[in-house]
C-alpha positions as CSV (number, residue, x, y, z in Angstrom):
1,M,1.6,-18.7,-0.4
2,K,1.5,-19.8,3.4
3,F,-0.5,-17.6,5.8
4,G,2.0,-15.5,8.3
5,L,1.3,-12.6,6.7
6,S,0.6,-9.1,8.5
7,V,-2.7,-7.6,8.1
8,L,-1.5,-4.8,6.0
9,T,1.4,-7.0,4.0
10,T,-2.0,-8.8,2.9
11,A,-4.3,-5.9,2.2
12,L,-1.4,-4.7,0.0
13,L,-1.9,-8.1,-2.0
14,L,-5.3,-6.4,-3.0
15,T,-4.3,-3.3,-5.2
16,S,-7.3,-2.0,-7.2
17,G,-6.2,-3.2,-11.2
18,T,-3.9,-5.5,-10.0
19,A,-4.8,-9.4,-10.4
20,G,-1.5,-10.7,-8.7
21,L,-1.6,-12.5,-5.3
22,A,2.0,-12.5,-4.1
23,Q,3.6,-11.6,-7.8
24,T,7.2,-10.8,-8.8
25,S,7.3,-7.8,-10.6
26,T,9.2,-8.0,-13.3
27,P,10.4,-5.4,-15.9
28,A,7.8,-5.5,-18.9
29,P,9.1,-7.1,-22.5
30,T,9.2,-4.1,-24.7
31,I,6.9,-5.3,-27.4
32,T,5.3,-2.5,-29.8
33,V,2.7,-2.1,-32.4
34,S,3.3,0.8,-34.4
35,A,0.0,2.3,-35.9
36,N,0.1,6.4,-37.5
37,E,-2.9,7.1,-35.9
38,T,-4.8,10.5,-35.3
39,V,-6.0,10.5,-31.6
40,P,-9.4,10.7,-31.8
41,Q,-12.0,12.6,-29.3
42,L,-13.6,11.1,-26.5
43,Q,-17.0,10.6,-27.1
44,V,-18.9,11.6,-23.6
45,Q,-22.3,9.9,-22.4
46,T,-24.7,12.5,-22.6
47,T,-28.7,10.2,-22.7
48,V,-29.8,6.4,-22.4
49,T,-31.3,4.3,-24.7
50,V,-33.1,1.5,-23.1
51,A,-31.8,-2.4,-23.6
52,P,-34.9,-4.3,-23.3
53,L,-33.5,-7.9,-24.1
54,L,-31.8,-7.1,-20.5
55,G,-34.7,-7.2,-18.6
56,V,-35.1,-5.6,-15.4
57,P,-33.9,-3.0,-13.7
58,T,-31.1,-3.1,-11.0
59,V,-32.3,-1.7,-7.4
60,S,-29.4,-0.9,-5.3
61,P,-28.3,1.2,-2.5
62,L,-25.0,1.7,-4.0
63,R,-24.7,4.4,-6.1
64,P,-24.6,3.9,-10.0
65,A,-20.6,3.6,-11.3
66,L,-21.3,3.8,-14.7
67,G,-23.7,6.1,-17.0
68,G,-26.5,4.0,-19.1
69,Q,-29.0,1.8,-17.1
70,R,-28.4,-0.4,-14.8
71,Y,-30.1,-4.5,-15.0
72,S,-30.0,-7.3,-13.2
73,L,-29.4,-10.5,-14.9
74,E,-30.5,-14.0,-12.9
75,L,-27.6,-15.8,-12.8
76,P,-28.5,-19.8,-12.0
77,G,-27.5,-20.8,-8.7
78,F,-26.3,-17.4,-8.1
79,G,-28.6,-15.0,-8.1
80,P,-28.6,-11.5,-9.6
81,I,-25.7,-10.3,-11.2
82,N,-25.6,-6.1,-12.8
83,V,-25.0,-5.1,-16.0
84,Y,-24.8,-1.8,-17.4
85,A,-25.9,-0.9,-20.7
86,D,-25.9,1.9,-23.0
87,I,-27.4,0.8,-26.5
88,R,-26.7,3.7,-28.5
89,G,-24.6,4.1,-31.6
90,S,-24.3,1.1,-34.2
91,G,-21.8,-1.7,-34.2
92,R,-21.1,-4.7,-32.9
93,P,-21.7,-4.6,-28.7
94,L,-18.9,-3.9,-26.3
95,I,-18.5,-5.9,-23.2
96,L,-16.2,-4.6,-20.4
97,T,-14.9,-6.1,-17.5
98,H,-13.6,-5.2,-14.1
99,S,-10.6,-6.6,-12.2
100,V,-11.0,-8.1,-8.6
101,N,-10.1,-6.9,-5.7
102,A,-11.1,-5.9,-2.3
103,A,-13.5,-3.3,-3.8
104,A,-13.9,-3.8,-7.5
105,S,-16.7,-2.8,-9.6
106,A,-17.4,-1.7,-13.2
107,Y,-16.3,1.9,-12.2
108,E,-12.5,0.6,-12.5
109,M,-13.8,0.2,-16.6
110,K,-15.1,4.0,-16.7
111,P,-12.6,5.9,-19.0
112,V,-13.4,3.1,-21.5
113,W,-17.0,3.5,-21.0
114,D,-16.8,7.0,-21.3
115,A,-14.5,6.6,-24.8
116,Y,-17.4,4.6,-26.3
117,A,-20.6,4.9,-25.1
118,G,-22.8,6.8,-27.7
119,T,-20.6,6.0,-30.7
120,R,-21.5,1.6,-30.2
121,P,-23.7,-0.9,-28.3
122,V,-21.8,-0.8,-24.6
123,Y,-22.4,-3.1,-21.7
124,A,-20.0,-3.4,-18.1
125,L,-20.5,-6.6,-16.1
126,E,-19.9,-6.7,-12.6
127,W,-18.6,-9.7,-11.5
128,P,-20.5,-11.9,-8.9
129,G,-19.8,-10.5,-5.3
130,F,-18.6,-6.8,-6.7
131,G,-20.4,-3.7,-7.5
132,S,-23.9,-3.7,-7.5
133,S,-24.2,-7.7,-8.4
134,A,-25.3,-10.2,-5.4
135,R,-22.7,-10.8,-2.4
136,P,-24.3,-13.7,-1.0
137,D,-22.1,-16.1,1.5
138,I,-21.2,-18.6,-0.8
139,A,-18.2,-20.3,-2.9
140,Y,-16.8,-17.6,-5.6
141,T,-14.9,-19.7,-7.9
142,R,-13.4,-19.4,-11.9
143,D,-16.7,-20.7,-13.2
144,L,-18.5,-18.6,-11.6
145,M,-17.4,-15.5,-12.8
146,T,-16.9,-17.2,-16.3
147,R,-20.4,-18.3,-16.7
148,A,-21.8,-14.8,-15.6
149,L,-19.9,-13.3,-18.4
150,L,-21.5,-15.9,-20.5
151,L,-24.7,-15.2,-19.5
152,L,-24.4,-11.6,-20.9
153,V,-23.1,-12.9,-24.3
154,A,-26.2,-15.6,-24.4
155,K,-29.1,-12.3,-23.4
156,L,-27.6,-10.4,-26.6
157,G,-27.4,-13.3,-28.8
158,S,-25.1,-11.3,-31.2
159,D,-21.3,-11.5,-31.5
160,V,-19.2,-9.1,-29.0
161,D,-15.8,-7.5,-28.1
162,V,-14.5,-7.5,-24.9
163,V,-12.6,-5.5,-22.9
164,S,-11.3,-7.0,-19.5
165,M,-8.3,-6.4,-17.3
166,S,-6.1,-8.0,-14.8
167,L,-7.7,-11.5,-13.2
168,G,-10.7,-10.2,-14.9
169,S,-8.8,-11.2,-18.3
170,E,-8.6,-14.6,-17.4
171,F,-12.6,-15.2,-16.9
172,A,-12.9,-13.4,-20.2
173,A,-10.6,-16.0,-21.6
174,R,-12.1,-19.0,-20.0
175,A,-15.6,-17.6,-21.6
176,A,-13.9,-17.0,-25.1
177,L,-13.0,-21.0,-25.2
178,Q,-16.4,-21.7,-24.7
179,D,-18.6,-19.0,-26.7
180,P,-17.5,-18.3,-30.5
181,R,-19.8,-15.4,-30.2
182,I,-16.6,-13.7,-28.3
183,R,-15.0,-12.5,-31.2
184,T,-12.2,-10.4,-30.3
185,L,-10.4,-9.7,-26.7
186,A,-8.8,-6.8,-25.5
187,L,-6.8,-7.0,-22.4
188,L,-5.8,-4.2,-19.9
189,S,-2.9,-5.6,-18.2
190,P,-4.1,-9.0,-17.9
191,S,-3.1,-11.9,-15.0
192,G,-1.9,-15.1,-16.1
193,L,1.3,-14.3,-18.6
194,G,3.7,-14.4,-15.8
195,T,5.4,-17.7,-14.7
196,P,3.0,-19.9,-13.0
197,R,3.0,-21.6,-9.9
198,G,5.9,-20.6,-7.0
199,N,6.0,-17.6,-8.4
200,T,2.6,-15.6,-10.3
201,Q,0.4,-17.6,-8.6
202,Q,2.0,-18.5,-5.1
203,A,-1.6,-19.3,-3.1
204,N,-3.0,-21.9,-5.8
205,A,0.0,-24.8,-4.6
206,D,-0.5,-27.4,-3.1
207,D,-4.5,-27.0,-1.8
208,G,-5.6,-24.5,-4.2
209,G,-5.6,-22.0,-1.8
210,Q,-8.1,-24.1,0.8
211,Q,-6.1,-23.2,3.9
212,L,-5.3,-19.6,3.4
213,Y,-8.8,-19.2,2.8
214,G,-9.9,-21.2,6.1
215,T,-7.4,-19.1,8.0
216,L,-8.8,-15.6,6.2
217,S,-12.3,-16.3,6.7
218,R,-11.9,-17.0,10.2
219,F,-10.7,-13.2,10.5
220,G,-13.1,-11.9,7.6
221,T,-14.8,-9.0,8.9
222,P,-11.9,-7.2,11.4
223,L,-9.7,-7.7,8.2
224,Y,-12.0,-6.8,5.3
225,A,-13.0,-3.5,8.3
226,I,-9.2,-2.4,8.3
227,L,-8.7,-2.8,4.1
228,R,-12.5,-1.0,3.6
229,T,-11.1,2.4,4.9
230,R,-10.2,5.3,2.9
231,P,-6.6,5.7,3.8
232,V,-5.8,1.4,2.9
233,I,-7.9,2.3,0.0
234,E,-5.7,4.9,-1.1
235,L,-2.5,3.0,-0.2
236,F,-3.9,0.0,-2.9
237,L,-4.2,2.3,-5.7
238,N,-1.3,4.2,-5.2
239,P,1.6,1.3,-7.1
240,S,-0.8,1.6,-10.0
241,F,-0.9,5.1,-10.9
242,R,2.1,6.6,-12.2
243,G,0.6,9.9,-10.8
244,P,-1.8,10.8,-8.2
245,V,-4.1,8.4,-7.6
246,N,-8.2,9.4,-9.1
247,V,-10.2,10.9,-6.7
248,G,-13.5,9.5,-7.9
249,L,-11.8,5.9,-7.8
250,I,-11.4,5.9,-4.6
251,D,-14.5,7.4,-3.7
252,Y,-16.3,4.9,-5.2
253,A,-14.0,1.9,-4.1
254,V,-14.9,3.2,-0.5
255,D,-19.0,3.0,-1.2
256,T,-19.1,-0.7,-3.0
257,S,-16.3,-2.1,-0.1
258,R,-19.3,-0.8,2.8
259,Q,-22.1,-3.0,0.9
260,P,-23.5,-5.9,2.8
261,G,-21.5,-8.9,1.9
262,A,-18.7,-7.2,0.4
263,K,-15.9,-9.1,2.0
264,Y,-17.0,-12.5,1.0
265,A,-15.7,-12.9,-2.3
266,P,-12.6,-11.1,-2.0
267,L,-11.3,-13.9,0.3
268,Y,-11.5,-16.5,-2.4
269,F,-9.4,-13.9,-4.3
270,I,-6.9,-13.6,-1.3
271,G,-7.0,-17.2,-1.0
272,G,-5.7,-17.5,-4.5
273,Q,-9.2,-20.0,-5.7
274,L,-10.0,-17.3,-8.8
275,F,-6.5,-17.7,-10.5
276,T,-5.8,-20.3,-12.9
277,P,-2.6,-21.9,-11.5
278,D,-1.1,-21.7,-15.5
279,A,-3.8,-19.7,-17.5
280,Y,-0.8,-18.9,-20.2
281,A,-1.0,-22.7,-20.9
282,D,-4.7,-23.7,-19.8
283,L,-6.2,-20.2,-21.8
284,Y,-4.6,-18.1,-23.2
285,S,-2.5,-20.1,-25.5
286,K,-5.4,-21.6,-26.6
287,L,-7.1,-18.7,-27.8
288,T,-7.7,-18.7,-31.4
289,I,-9.5,-15.4,-31.8
290,P,-7.9,-12.1,-32.6
291,V,-6.1,-10.8,-28.6
292,V,-4.4,-7.4,-28.4
293,V,-2.8,-7.3,-24.9
294,M,-2.0,-3.6,-23.5
295,Y,0.7,-3.2,-20.7
296,D,2.9,-1.4,-19.2
297,Q,5.3,-1.6,-15.8
298,D,3.0,-3.4,-12.9
299,A,3.8,-3.7,-9.6
300,F,1.4,-7.2,-9.0
301,V,2.1,-8.9,-12.1
302,N,4.8,-9.5,-14.2
303,F,5.2,-10.3,-18.5
304,A,7.3,-13.1,-18.8
305,R,5.4,-14.7,-21.4
306,L,4.0,-12.0,-23.4
307,P,6.5,-12.2,-25.6
308,Y,5.5,-16.0,-26.9
309,F,1.7,-15.2,-26.5
310,A,2.7,-11.8,-29.3
311,A,4.3,-14.2,-31.5
312,L,0.9,-16.5,-31.9
313,P,-1.3,-15.9,-35.2
314,G,-4.0,-12.8,-34.5
315,K,-2.4,-11.9,-31.1
316,S,-0.3,-8.7,-30.3
317,A,0.8,-6.6,-27.5
318,V,1.1,-2.7,-27.5
319,R,3.0,-1.0,-24.6
320,I,1.3,1.7,-23.2
321,A,4.1,3.8,-21.9
322,D,4.6,5.5,-18.6
323,T,1.5,3.6,-16.7
324,D,1.8,1.3,-13.9
325,G,-1.7,-1.0,-14.3
326,L,-3.9,1.2,-15.0
327,P,-3.1,2.4,-18.4
328,H,-7.1,3.4,-19.6
329,W,-7.1,5.3,-16.6
330,E,-3.5,7.3,-17.2
331,K,-3.5,7.2,-21.0
332,M,-6.7,6.4,-22.4
333,L,-6.2,8.7,-25.8
334,D,-3.2,6.0,-26.8
335,V,-5.8,2.8,-25.1
336,K,-8.5,4.1,-27.4
337,V,-6.4,4.3,-30.5
338,T,-4.6,0.8,-29.9
339,L,-8.2,-0.2,-29.6
340,D,-9.6,1.2,-33.0
341,A,-6.8,0.0,-34.6
342,F,-7.3,-3.4,-33.7
343,W,-11.1,-3.3,-34.2
344,R,-10.6,-1.9,-37.6
345,A,-8.1,-4.9,-38.5
346,N,-10.6,-7.7,-37.0
347,P,-14.0,-6.5,-38.8
């Protein structure tokens, strides 16, 4: 993608809950998995148990995105990354990861957190450069994000299930190819299942987004000052909600986007440098673990190759009807039914 966009057009590429940069929206394929399930009661967190393996509690001026205790893990070559933990309950630990955009944070995974906290150990990772994690002025790469997830898995030292969202799904898939302790993946409206280069990942063309990043970085401060305003953030979120945009999500996006250093990682996202040019071929198709994709319509991501993926051994796709890119915010009960059935089938 060549730079020549207005600030507003560039801003619209940063919708929270979407990983797509200049992606072409196409009707999502209809793939159904039937499950005669009883809708469960969502569990709401009350008390918190400390997770000693994670070490140092996070100190941050940013209010907590989730319940539980915040911890800082030192990521070599980067600095502290933030993890929320609630170790109550039993069973295989569950790790949640959010999307990547101008105002991303673990708050994006709040419905999933609230559904499982207290019933099984739950951890929510905030990617480097986002939320309460450090936000230094360095190069943000796919490898950096992947190493953050691998660090958390190593700290836990056990098999885990991972639920990832949007572009975070690509990092999770990359991590799963490297660490067999990631036993299952559940992906919410993931990027990388559309057609490669020239369509879903245009910013990767030719130079991997270096020229675009260089141009954007020269205008980073005034551009980001516009992107982080409440009206623009609400405008970003609107295409991802079938109904009204969740006010709490808007509020937290505003808060997290105003933290020192908040502009650095999003510039690499806009420049396309965090995307895998052909995530389907290089990541998803190589996964041998069980994977479920939950999806419906998404204004910024297309699922052209999802039918091929769902036909692979151990892979499935469930359409969460009447959602627009954030199925867990609009239909969390349906998402929970899908997740519970998926984990029962893959103990």
